[in-house]
DONUSE-443026 format. One record per residue (C-alpha): residue in three letters; residue number from 0; x, y, z. Coordinates in Angstrom, 3 decimals. Layout:
! residues N
@residu->ALA, num->NUM, c1->X, c2->Y, c3->Z
...
//
This chain:
! residues 231
@residu->MET, num->0, c1->57.300, c2->27.577, c3->52.880
@residu->LYS, num->1, c1->53.578, c2->27.771, c3->53.254
@residu->GLN, num->2, c1->51.534, c2->27.222, c3->50.075
@residu->SER, num->3, c1->48.944, c2->29.763, c3->49.027
@residu->THR, num->4, c1->45.377, c2->28.659, c3->49.361
@residu->ASN, num->5, c1->44.536, c2->30.504, c3->46.139
@residu->ALA, num->6, c1->46.726, c2->28.311, c3->43.915
@residu->PRO, num->7, c1->45.067, c2->27.413, c3->40.557
@residu->ARG, num->8, c1->43.702, c2->23.904, c3->40.194
@residu->LYS, num->9, c1->45.365, c2->23.225, c3->36.832
@residu->CYS, num->10, c1->48.448, c2->24.319, c3->34.971
@residu->GLU, num->11, c1->48.485, c2->27.046, c3->32.390
@residu->GLY, num->12, c1->51.193, c2->26.794, c3->29.772
@residu->ASN, num->13, c1->54.036, c2->24.400, c3->30.546
@residu->SER, num->14, c1->53.118, c2->21.634, c3->32.927
@residu->GLN, num->15, c1->56.579, c2->21.662, c3->34.508
@residu->ALA, num->16, c1->56.949, c2->23.692, c3->37.681
@residu->GLY, num->17, c1->59.617, c2->26.339, c3->37.595
@residu->PRO, num->18, c1->60.504, c2->29.773, c3->38.823
@residu->GLY, num->19, c1->57.464, c2->31.981, c3->38.902
@residu->ARG, num->20, c1->55.132, c2->29.148, c3->37.870
@residu->THR, num->21, c1->52.659, c2->27.106, c3->39.829
@residu->PHE, num->22, c1->52.267, c2->23.357, c3->39.358
@residu->THR, num->23, c1->49.057, c2->21.573, c3->40.231
@residu->LYS, num->24, c1->48.499, c2->17.918, c3->39.464
@residu->GLN, num->25, c1->45.653, c2->17.455, c3->36.958
@residu->ARG, num->26, c1->43.219, c2->14.746, c3->37.933
@residu->ASN, num->27, c1->41.692, c2->12.252, c3->35.509
@residu->LYS, num->28, c1->43.223, c2->13.984, c3->32.509
@residu->PRO, num->29, c1->43.572, c2->11.599, c3->29.549
@residu->PHE, num->30, c1->47.143, c2->10.867, c3->28.502
@residu->GLY, num->31, c1->48.277, c2->13.139, c3->25.703
@residu->ASP, num->32, c1->45.205, c2->15.474, c3->25.963
@residu->ALA, num->33, c1->47.177, c2->18.714, c3->25.854
@residu->THR, num->34, c1->44.548, c2->20.660, c3->23.846
@residu->ARG, num->35, c1->41.405, c2->19.804, c3->25.776
@residu->SER, num->36, c1->38.644, c2->22.356, c3->25.199
@residu->PRO, num->37, c1->37.329, c2->24.429, c3->28.100
@residu->PRO, num->38, c1->34.286, c2->23.064, c3->29.933
@residu->GLN, num->39, c1->30.940, c2->23.695, c3->28.276
@residu->SER, num->40, c1->28.189, c2->25.585, c3->29.977
@residu->LEU, num->41, c1->24.922, c2->23.879, c3->30.847
@residu->GLN, num->42, c1->23.218, c2->25.678, c3->27.949
@residu->GLN, num->43, c1->25.859, c2->24.476, c3->25.498
@residu->ARG, num->44, c1->25.515, c2->20.922, c3->26.750
@residu->LEU, num->45, c1->21.747, c2->21.048, c3->26.351
@residu->GLU, num->46, c1->22.051, c2->22.398, c3->22.819
@residu->ARG, num->47, c1->24.512, c2->19.686, c3->21.932
@residu->LEU, num->48, c1->22.197, c2->17.053, c3->23.383
@residu->GLU, num->49, c1->19.255, c2->18.440, c3->21.391
@residu->ARG, num->50, c1->21.284, c2->18.279, c3->18.175
@residu->LEU, num->51, c1->22.227, c2->14.687, c3->18.913
@residu->ILE, num->52, c1->18.607, c2->13.729, c3->19.614
@residu->GLU, num->53, c1->17.445, c2->15.389, c3->16.386
@residu->HIS, num->54, c1->20.144, c2->13.576, c3->14.430
@residu->LEU, num->55, c1->19.099, c2->10.231, c3->15.882
@residu->ARG, num->56, c1->15.418, c2->10.980, c3->15.256
@residu->LEU, num->57, c1->16.015, c2->11.841, c3->11.595
@residu->ARG, num->58, c1->18.192, c2->8.779, c3->11.158
@residu->HIS, num->59, c1->15.540, c2->6.594, c3->12.778
@residu->ARG, num->60, c1->12.856, c2->8.042, c3->10.496
@residu->HIS, num->61, c1->15.052, c2->7.433, c3->7.455
@residu->LEU, num->62, c1->15.528, c2->3.814, c3->8.486
@residu->GLN, num->63, c1->11.771, c2->3.437, c3->9.056
@residu->VAL, num->64, c1->11.029, c2->4.721, c3->5.545
@residu->ARG, num->65, c1->13.584, c2->2.377, c3->4.014
@residu->PHE, num->66, c1->12.221, c2->-0.562, c3->6.011
@residu->ALA, num->67, c1->8.618, c2->0.263, c3->5.032
@residu->ALA, num->68, c1->9.555, c2->0.502, c3->1.355
@residu->ALA, num->69, c1->11.356, c2->-2.827, c3->1.513
@residu->LEU, num->70, c1->8.425, c2->-4.430, c3->3.328
@residu->VAL, num->71, c1->5.922, c2->-3.188, c3->0.736
@residu->ALA, num->72, c1->8.104, c2->-4.570, c3->-2.042
@residu->VAL, num->73, c1->8.266, c2->-7.962, c3->-0.343
@residu->VAL, num->74, c1->4.503, c2->-8.054, c3->0.279
@residu->VAL, num->75, c1->3.661, c2->-7.096, c3->-3.298
@residu->VAL, num->76, c1->6.003, c2->-9.732, c3->-4.728
@residu->ALA, num->77, c1->4.621, c2->-12.383, c3->-2.367
@residu->TYR, num->78, c1->0.995, c2->-11.406, c3->-2.901
@residu->LEU, num->79, c1->0.885, c2->-11.225, c3->-6.687
@residu->PRO, num->80, c1->0.522, c2->-14.547, c3->-8.471
@residu->SER, num->81, c1->3.427, c2->-15.873, c3->-10.474
@residu->GLY, num->82, c1->3.450, c2->-14.447, c3->-13.975
@residu->SER, num->83, c1->0.959, c2->-11.656, c3->-13.222
@residu->SER, num->84, c1->1.706, c2->-8.202, c3->-14.550
@residu->ALA, num->85, c1->1.564, c2->-4.786, c3->-12.955
@residu->ASN, num->86, c1->-1.931, c2->-4.350, c3->-14.444
@residu->GLY, num->87, c1->-3.454, c2->-5.592, c3->-11.204
@residu->PRO, num->88, c1->-7.000, c2->-6.951, c3->-11.543
@residu->THR, num->89, c1->-7.016, c2->-6.420, c3->-15.334
@residu->ALA, num->90, c1->-4.227, c2->-8.992, c3->-15.735
@residu->LEU, num->91, c1->-6.661, c2->-11.890, c3->-16.265
@residu->VAL, num->92, c1->-9.011, c2->-10.197, c3->-18.735
@residu->GLY, num->93, c1->-9.826, c2->-12.678, c3->-21.499
@residu->GLN, num->94, c1->-8.916, c2->-15.690, c3->-19.385
@residu->THR, num->95, c1->-11.106, c2->-18.194, c3->-17.596
@residu->ALA, num->96, c1->-11.812, c2->-16.961, c3->-14.074
@residu->PRO, num->97, c1->-10.047, c2->-19.119, c3->-11.468
@residu->SER, num->98, c1->-12.194, c2->-20.529, c3->-8.677
@residu->PHE, num->99, c1->-11.250, c2->-21.807, c3->-5.233
@residu->PRO, num->100, c1->-13.322, c2->-23.776, c3->-2.718
@residu->VAL, num->101, c1->-14.005, c2->-21.692, c3->0.391
@residu->VAL, num->102, c1->-17.026, c2->-21.299, c3->2.687
@residu->ASP, num->103, c1->-19.988, c2->-18.957, c3->2.846
@residu->LEU, num->104, c1->-21.176, c2->-16.939, c3->5.845
@residu->ALA, num->105, c1->-22.964, c2->-19.990, c3->7.222
@residu->GLY, num->106, c1->-19.804, c2->-22.087, c3->7.022
@residu->LYS, num->107, c1->-21.058, c2->-24.136, c3->4.071
@residu->PRO, num->108, c1->-18.815, c2->-24.900, c3->1.070
@residu->GLY, num->109, c1->-18.912, c2->-22.323, c3->-1.692
@residu->ALA, num->110, c1->-16.904, c2->-21.180, c3->-4.707
@residu->LEU, num->111, c1->-17.020, c2->-18.816, c3->-7.668
@residu->ALA, num->112, c1->-17.586, c2->-21.817, c3->-9.938
@residu->ASP, num->113, c1->-21.025, c2->-22.283, c3->-8.344
@residu->TYR, num->114, c1->-22.251, c2->-19.265, c3->-10.340
@residu->ARG, num->115, c1->-21.121, c2->-20.391, c3->-13.780
@residu->GLY, num->116, c1->-23.829, c2->-19.536, c3->-16.339
@residu->LYS, num->117, c1->-24.460, c2->-16.123, c3->-14.759
@residu->ILE, num->118, c1->-22.747, c2->-12.790, c3->-15.167
@residu->VAL, num->119, c1->-20.761, c2->-12.377, c3->-11.964
@residu->VAL, num->120, c1->-19.587, c2->-9.215, c3->-10.255
@residu->LEU, num->121, c1->-16.895, c2->-10.583, c3->-7.947
@residu->ASN, num->122, c1->-16.039, c2->-8.114, c3->-5.187
@residu->LEU, num->123, c1->-13.054, c2->-8.641, c3->-2.872
@residu->TRP, num->124, c1->-13.343, c2->-6.771, c3->0.423
@residu->ALA, num->125, c1->-12.611, c2->-6.709, c3->4.161
@residu->SER, num->126, c1->-14.409, c2->-5.177, c3->7.125
@residu->TRP, num->127, c1->-11.418, c2->-2.977, c3->8.070
@residu->CYS, num->128, c1->-11.506, c2->-1.256, c3->4.649
@residu->PRO, num->129, c1->-13.471, c2->2.081, c3->4.653
@residu->PRO, num->130, c1->-13.825, c2->2.211, c3->0.822
@residu->CYS, num->131, c1->-15.276, c2->-1.311, c3->0.940
@residu->ARG, num->132, c1->-17.905, c2->-0.180, c3->3.428
@residu->ALA, num->133, c1->-18.746, c2->2.842, c3->1.276
@residu->GLU, num->134, c1->-19.068, c2->0.737, c3->-1.879
@residu->MET, num->135, c1->-21.151, c2->-2.166, c3->-0.568
@residu->PRO, num->136, c1->-24.529, c2->-0.384, c3->-0.521
@residu->ASP, num->137, c1->-24.128, c2->0.268, c3->-4.264
@residu->LEU, num->138, c1->-23.236, c2->-3.386, c3->-4.793
@residu->GLU, num->139, c1->-26.419, c2->-4.325, c3->-2.946
@residu->ARG, num->140, c1->-28.353, c2->-1.936, c3->-5.171
@residu->LEU, num->141, c1->-26.765, c2->-3.473, c3->-8.269
@residu->SER, num->142, c1->-27.614, c2->-6.960, c3->-7.051
@residu->ARG, num->143, c1->-31.278, c2->-6.093, c3->-6.595
@residu->ALA, num->144, c1->-31.517, c2->-4.226, c3->-9.907
@residu->TYR, num->145, c1->-29.884, c2->-6.909, c3->-12.085
@residu->LEU, num->146, c1->-30.741, c2->-10.151, c3->-10.302
@residu->LYS, num->147, c1->-33.574, c2->-10.970, c3->-12.725
@residu->ARG, num->148, c1->-31.327, c2->-10.102, c3->-15.682
@residu->GLY, num->149, c1->-28.827, c2->-12.863, c3->-14.992
@residu->VAL, num->150, c1->-26.327, c2->-10.891, c3->-12.909
@residu->VAL, num->151, c1->-25.153, c2->-12.017, c3->-9.484
@residu->VAL, num->152, c1->-22.937, c2->-10.071, c3->-7.122
@residu->VAL, num->153, c1->-20.587, c2->-12.279, c3->-5.096
@residu->GLY, num->154, c1->-18.615, c2->-10.757, c3->-2.244
@residu->VAL, num->155, c1->-15.432, c2->-12.458, c3->-1.067
@residu->ASP, num->156, c1->-14.107, c2->-11.406, c3->2.322
@residu->GLN, num->157, c1->-10.321, c2->-11.468, c3->2.426
@residu->GLY, num->158, c1->-8.476, c2->-12.892, c3->5.409
@residu->GLU, num->159, c1->-11.120, c2->-12.616, c3->8.134
@residu->ALA, num->160, c1->-13.165, c2->-15.020, c3->10.197
@residu->ALA, num->161, c1->-16.639, c2->-15.953, c3->8.999
@residu->ALA, num->162, c1->-18.253, c2->-14.460, c3->12.120
@residu->ARG, num->163, c1->-16.587, c2->-11.108, c3->11.519
@residu->ALA, num->164, c1->-17.592, c2->-11.068, c3->7.855
@residu->ARG, num->165, c1->-21.157, c2->-12.109, c3->8.690
@residu->ASP, num->166, c1->-21.614, c2->-9.405, c3->11.336
@residu->PHE, num->167, c1->-20.247, c2->-6.752, c3->9.000
@residu->ALA, num->168, c1->-22.394, c2->-7.791, c3->6.021
@residu->THR, num->169, c1->-25.488, c2->-8.022, c3->8.229
@residu->SER, num->170, c1->-24.903, c2->-4.532, c3->9.622
@residu->LEU, num->171, c1->-24.995, c2->-3.151, c3->6.066
@residu->GLY, num->172, c1->-28.071, c2->-5.136, c3->5.043
@residu->ILE, num->173, c1->-26.206, c2->-7.177, c3->2.431
@residu->THR, num->174, c1->-28.331, c2->-9.901, c3->0.830
@residu->TYR, num->175, c1->-26.095, c2->-11.017, c3->-2.040
@residu->PRO, num->176, c1->-23.928, c2->-14.116, c3->-1.450
@residu->VAL, num->177, c1->-20.704, c2->-13.616, c3->0.484
@residu->LEU, num->178, c1->-17.821, c2->-16.088, c3->0.607
@residu->VAL, num->179, c1->-15.064, c2->-16.103, c3->3.219
@residu->ASP, num->180, c1->-11.546, c2->-16.530, c3->1.871
@residu->ASP, num->181, c1->-9.395, c2->-16.578, c3->4.996
@residu->ALA, num->182, c1->-6.327, c2->-17.656, c3->2.977
@residu->GLN, num->183, c1->-6.811, c2->-14.787, c3->0.475
@residu->GLN, num->184, c1->-6.550, c2->-17.110, c3->-2.504
@residu->TYR, num->185, c1->-8.842, c2->-14.983, c3->-4.637
@residu->GLY, num->186, c1->-6.917, c2->-11.836, c3->-3.836
@residu->ARG, num->187, c1->-3.664, c2->-13.424, c3->-4.985
@residu->VAL, num->188, c1->-4.877, c2->-14.975, c3->-8.210
@residu->TYR, num->189, c1->-6.800, c2->-11.868, c3->-9.266
@residu->ALA, num->190, c1->-3.762, c2->-9.678, c3->-8.507
@residu->ALA, num->191, c1->-5.634, c2->-7.443, c3->-6.084
@residu->LEU, num->192, c1->-3.342, c2->-4.492, c3->-5.442
@residu->GLY, num->193, c1->-5.660, c2->-3.289, c3->-2.698
@residu->LEU, num->194, c1->-9.233, c2->-3.493, c3->-1.480
@residu->PRO, num->195, c1->-11.854, c2->-3.307, c3->-2.749
@residu->THR, num->196, c1->-11.142, c2->-5.077, c3->-6.029
@residu->THR, num->197, c1->-13.917, c2->-5.934, c3->-8.472
@residu->ILE, num->198, c1->-13.850, c2->-8.485, c3->-11.301
@residu->VAL, num->199, c1->-16.598, c2->-8.761, c3->-13.911
@residu->ILE, num->200, c1->-17.026, c2->-12.266, c3->-15.349
@residu->ASP, num->201, c1->-19.300, c2->-13.278, c3->-18.200
@residu->ALA, num->202, c1->-21.707, c2->-16.217, c3->-18.228
@residu->ASN, num->203, c1->-19.036, c2->-18.433, c3->-19.795
@residu->GLY, num->204, c1->-16.703, c2->-17.865, c3->-16.883
@residu->VAL, num->205, c1->-14.328, c2->-15.496, c3->-18.716
@residu->VAL, num->206, c1->-12.946, c2->-12.375, c3->-17.056
@residu->ARG, num->207, c1->-14.146, c2->-9.300, c3->-18.938
@residu->ALA, num->208, c1->-13.062, c2->-6.423, c3->-16.686
@residu->GLY, num->209, c1->-11.122, c2->-5.693, c3->-13.502
@residu->PHE, num->210, c1->-11.199, c2->-2.654, c3->-11.244
@residu->ASP, num->211, c1->-8.854, c2->-1.571, c3->-8.479
@residu->GLY, num->212, c1->-10.635, c2->0.560, c3->-5.872
@residu->ALA, num->213, c1->-14.218, c2->1.467, c3->-5.042
@residu->LEU, num->214, c1->-16.750, c2->1.904, c3->-7.837
@residu->THR, num->215, c1->-19.880, c2->4.003, c3->-8.067
@residu->TYR, num->216, c1->-23.213, c2->2.479, c3->-9.010
@residu->ALA, num->217, c1->-22.948, c2->4.095, c3->-12.444
@residu->GLN, num->218, c1->-19.562, c2->2.456, c3->-13.038
@residu->MET, num->219, c1->-20.869, c2->-0.938, c3->-11.927
@residu->SER, num->220, c1->-23.881, c2->-0.671, c3->-14.176
@residu->ALA, num->221, c1->-21.768, c2->0.426, c3->-17.144
@residu->ALA, num->222, c1->-19.516, c2->-2.612, c3->-16.650
@residu->VAL, num->223, c1->-22.329, c2->-5.189, c3->-16.718
@residu->GLU, num->224, c1->-24.698, c2->-3.645, c3->-19.258
@residu->PRO, num->225, c1->-22.753, c2->-4.783, c3->-22.368
@residu->LEU, num->226, c1->-22.733, c2->-8.346, c3->-21.041
@residu->VAL, num->227, c1->-26.413, c2->-8.251, c3->-20.187
@residu->ALA, num->228, c1->-27.186, c2->-6.978, c3->-23.678
@residu->LYS, num->229, c1->-25.390, c2->-9.956, c3->-25.221
@residu->SER, num->230, c1->-27.028, c2->-12.577, c3->-23.015
//
């Protein structure tokens, strides 16, 4: 008996051939898959793919946020000195200001201790920091205004090469002394939570104030005036 050329390609209902039924072998059908859903249209497949991509994107973003938070926590713990509090640069107020041997812009040895006997405005900065750039002209102004009154501004570049720090300071017309702390020792011991960070030290070498973030000229002047008045 000749088979019809219009026979269906897969069974409907019972898979066993019988009277009045047509049997067609199903290809590549997984064993036991008796309730397989009908084929999806191209539009349905695209929508499903878009949902999958969005799910993966959101999951990836969530993992990025968690990783960034963990990284910040690790950096803060590693950066802050042992025993320092969450007060940042105010943590050492009342204590003798630590000093570390580094170099100046010319590559010669220099340190905070070299300025003992003067009121020091110690400013930690870096060339990649926009608030540092904005603040430095006011520091230069403060240096010129108070130099003859026993105040010295000392900039300490954090983590950069001397050539980079020198070019940056020169471009801004900075004349006050600048030290280069490529190991960021000053940043760690003064608990700098960010840059710029400013520490005000009296003539006896004791920390009197600490500031996290850029200052205005008025704020700088207000910080040193009481010390100048006592000197």
